[in-house]
Structures are given as C-alpha cells and as structure tokens.
C-alpha positions in Angstrom: -11.7 5.9 -25.5 -12.0 9.5 -26.2 -8.1 10.1 -26.0 -6.5 12.6 -28.7 -3.5 10.7 -30.4 -1.1 13.3 -28.8 -2.3 12.5 -25.3 -1.8 8.3 -26.5 2.2 8.7 -28.5 3.2 10.9 -25.0 1.8 8.4 -22.5 2.8 5.5 -24.2 7.0 7.4 -25.1 6.6 8.8 -21.1 8.1 6.1 -19.3 7.7 4.5 -15.9 5.5 7.5 -13.3 7.7 9.2 -10.6 5.8 6.7 -8.0 6.9 3.5 -10.0 10.2 4.6 -9.6 10.0 5.0 -6.2 8.3 1.7 -5.6 10.9 0.2 -7.7 13.8 1.0 -5.7 11.6 0.5 -2.7 11.0 -3.2 -3.2 14.7 -3.3 -3.9 15.6 -2.3 -1.4 13.4 -4.0 1.2 15.1 -7.2 -1.5 18.9 -6.2 -0.1 17.6 -6.4 3.5 15.4 -9.7 3.3 19.0 -11.7 1.8 21.6 -9.6 4.0 19.2 -10.6 7.3 19.4 -14.7 5.4 16.0 -14.5 4.8 14.8 -14.0 8.8 13.9 -10.6 9.2 9.8 -10.6 8.5 7.6 -7.1 8.3 8.5 -5.7 11.3 12.2 -5.3 11.2 11.8 -4.8 7.3 10.2 -2.0 8.4 12.1 -0.4 11.4 15.5 -1.5 8.8 13.7 0.9 5.9 13.3 3.4 8.8 16.4 3.7 9.7 17.4 3.8 6.6 15.3 6.7 5.3 12.2 4.4 3.6 9.5 7.1 2.3 6.4 8.7 4.0 2.8 9.1 2.1 2.6 12.9 2.0 -0.6 14.7 3.8 -3.9 14.1 2.0 -3.2 10.1 1.8 -6.4 8.3 1.5 -7.1 5.1 3.5 -10.5 3.3 2.4 -11.9 0.6 4.2 -15.3 -1.3 5.2 -17.7 0.4 7.9 -15.6 -1.9 10.4 -15.9 -0.4 13.7 -12.5 -0.2 14.8 -12.7 2.3 11.7 -15.1 4.3 11.7 -14.2 4.8 16.0 -13.6 8.4 16.8 -10.2 6.7 18.2 -9.0 6.1 14.5 -10.2 9.5 12.7 -8.6 10.6 15.1 -5.5 8.9 14.7 -5.4 9.6 11.2 -6.4 13.2 11.3 -2.8 13.4 13.5 -1.3 11.8 10.8 -2.8 14.1 7.8 -4.7 10.7 6.3 -8.5 10.7 4.7 -10.8 8.2 5.5 -13.0 7.0 3.2 -15.9 3.9 4.1 -17.2 1.5 1.1 -21.4 2.7 1.1 -23.5 0.2 4.0 -24.2 -2.9 1.5 -22.0 -2.5 -0.9 -19.2 -5.1 -0.2 -17.9 -5.3 -3.6 -15.5 -1.7 -2.4 -13.3 -4.2 -0.2 -13.3 -7.8 -2.7 -10.1 -6.3 -4.5 -8.8 -5.6 -0.8 -10.2 -9.0 0.4 -9.2 -11.3 -2.3 -5.5 -9.9 -1.8 -4.9 -10.7 1.6 -6.3 -13.7 0.7 -4.0 -14.3 -1.8 -1.3 -13.2 0.5 -1.9 -15.7 3.6 -2.4 -18.6 1.6 1.3 -18.0 0.0 2.7 -16.8 3.0 1.5 -17.5 6.2 -0.6 -20.9 5.6 3.0 -22.8 4.3 5.1 -21.9 7.6 4.6 -24.2 11.3 
C-alpha cells in the first residue's frame, strides 16, 4: 500500500479524528432532542432545535456534489452556494456512477423510514 511503517502505527494509535468526535457529539445531541420530544420531532424541528442550541456549521469551501439536474446547475442555486461559501461539484455527463452511492443511501432511508409510516 506504499505506507511507511511509522505512518501505519501512528494511524493505528491516533484514535478518532476531530471530525469523527464532532459527529459522535452531534449524534448524541440529536438522540437527546428526539427523546425529549417523545419521538415526535422530525427533521425540521430537530434542525431548528440544534440551531437554537448552537448545532455545527461547515466552514466556507465545503463541497456540494450533485448530478447535473437543472435545480443544481441553475444560476439561482449557484448564487446561493456562493453566498454561503459552498463549492459546487457535478458529475460528468452520462456518468451515473458518481451519484450511485447517494441514490442508494436515500433509497434505503426512504424504504426504512418513510415508507413504513402511514
């Protein structure tokens, strides 16, 4: 794998990254808010409560990757992304594999969460 022995052992003993620690903390906060609401808060209310409590904001330069849908390639979306310091990234024309992982993830979420409720 062309990794030095020292780098391998340094990585093994380093522990979770700062981002992984932040993700774990955010997950705990989301679970606590959901429990406090007796399981009634959905995404919009969870998001609002996290913002109220002071929730994580990505630094300028975060990358938003999408397909070439007109909603993502419009001038209005580009201006909004620029306003918030978001870099746009789109897949190559005719290359559906770029988006496969995201589509699979959202299909799973839909099947396991949304489609199970009346």
